[in-house]
C-alpha positions in Angstrom: -17.3 2.7 9.7 -15.0 3.1 12.7 -11.3 2.4 12.2 -8.8 1.3 14.9 -5.3 2.6 15.1 -2.5 0.3 14.2 -0.7 -0.8 17.3 2.7 -1.3 15.8 5.0 1.2 14.2 6.7 -1.4 12.1 7.6 0.0 8.7 7.9 -2.4 5.7 10.3 -1.4 3.0 10.4 -2.6 -0.6 13.2 -1.7 -3.1 12.2 -0.3 -6.5 14.6 0.4 -9.4 13.7 3.2 -11.8 13.6 2.0 -15.4 13.2 3.8 -18.7 9.4 3.1 -18.7 9.1 4.9 -15.4 10.4 8.2 -16.7 8.9 11.0 -18.7 10.4 13.1 -21.6 12.4 15.1 -19.0 14.1 12.0 -17.8 12.5 12.0 -14.3 10.0 9.6 -12.9 6.5 10.4 -14.2 4.4 11.6 -11.2 1.8 8.8 -11.5 4.4 6.1 -11.3 4.9 6.8 -7.7 1.4 5.3 -7.2 2.6 2.2 -9.0 5.6 2.0 -6.7 3.4 2.3 -3.7 1.0 -0.4 -5.0 3.9 -2.8 -5.5 5.1 -2.1 -1.9 1.6 -2.7 -0.5 1.3 -5.9 -2.4 4.6 -7.1 -1.1 3.6 -6.0 2.5 0.5 -8.2 2.2 2.6 -11.1 0.8 5.0 -10.7 3.8 1.9 -11.1 6.0 1.0 -14.3 4.2 -1.7 -12.8 2.1 -1.7 -13.6 -1.6 -4.2 -11.4 -3.4 -5.0 -13.8 -6.2 -5.7 -16.6 -3.7 -7.8 -14.2 -1.7 -9.8 -13.3 -4.7 -10.3 -16.9 -5.8 -10.9 -18.4 -2.3 -12.9 -15.6 -0.6 -14.1 -13.5 -3.5 -12.5 -10.5 -1.9 -10.4 -7.7 -3.6 -8.7 -4.7 -2.2 -9.2 -1.4 -4.1 -7.8 2.0 -3.6 -10.5 4.4 -2.4 -8.4 7.4 -1.5 -4.9 8.6 -2.5 -3.3 11.8 -1.3 0.3 12.4 -2.5 2.9 15.1 -1.8 5.8 15.4 -4.2 9.1 16.7 -2.7 11.8 15.6 -5.2 12.5 13.7 -8.4 13.9 10.3 -9.1 15.7 9.5 -12.3 16.7 6.5 -14.4 18.5 3.8 -12.5 17.8 5.3 -9.1 17.3 2.6 -6.4 14.4 3.7 -4.3 13.0 2.4 -1.0 9.3 2.5 -0.8 7.8 2.1 2.7 4.5 0.9 3.9 3.3 1.9 7.4 -0.1 0.7 8.4 -2.0 3.6 10.1 -5.5 2.3 10.5 -7.0 -1.1 10.2 -10.7 -1.4 10.1 -13.3 -4.1 9.4 -13.4 -3.2 5.7 -10.6 -0.6 5.2 -6.9 -0.2 5.6 -5.1 3.0 5.6 -1.3 3.4 5.0 1.3 6.1 5.2 3.7 5.4 2.3 7.0 7.1 1.4 9.4 6.9 -1.6 13.0 7.7 -0.7 16.3 7.9 -2.5 18.7 7.2 0.2 17.7 9.7 3.0 16.0 12.0 0.6 12.2 11.9 0.7 10.8 12.2 -2.8 7.1 11.4 -2.4 4.8 10.6 0.5 1.2 9.5 0.4 -1.8 8.6 2.5 -3.5 5.6 0.8 -6.7 4.0 1.8 -7.9 0.7 0.4 -11.3 -1.0 0.9 -12.2 -4.6 0.7 -14.9 -5.4 -1.9 -16.8 -8.4 -3.1 -15.3 -9.6 -6.3 -18.6 -10.4 -8.0 -20.7 -7.6 -6.8 -18.1 -4.8 -6.5 -19.6 -3.8 -3.2 -17.9 -3.2 0.2 -17.4 -6.2 2.4 -15.6 -7.1 5.6 -12.0 -8.1 5.4 -12.0 -11.9 5.9 -11.3 -12.8 9.6 -8.2 -14.9 8.8 -6.7 -11.9 7.1 -7.5 -9.7 10.1 -5.9 -12.3 12.3 -2.7 -12.2 10.2 -2.6 -8.4 10.6 -3.4 -8.7 14.3 0.2 -8.2 15.5 0.1 -4.8 13.8 -3.5 -3.9 14.7 -5.6 -3.0 17.7 -9.1 -3.8 16.6 -10.9 -2.5 19.6 -13.7 -0.4 18.3 
């Protein structure tokens, strides 16, 4: 499948507070929880585009699933830290979306990742095209010439 580059460099940011449940025995954020923070930010990015995932699943039978996640850890967050988690669409295709995501504490970059999600059919769990109305909502951020 060919993917088209996102036309806009608009970066969406979502605040995340670190709670006890996010930390490990050493008092720092458990490494896997950065993936949860990124998931929340992507969900809120979609919501900001007018896409409610539950409604998408019920109306279109479509789900987004992570197919690839590559993270790099550069620092540690701790209890009560107020993080900013960014979502920057990199590639928007007919059935896949790719994002550059970063978790920051102030100006300090703690974690960055390249995350790819695919659209699948809810019932069959097989790849499918992203619904055209969703692509249209992402259009200001995408150049879908293939």
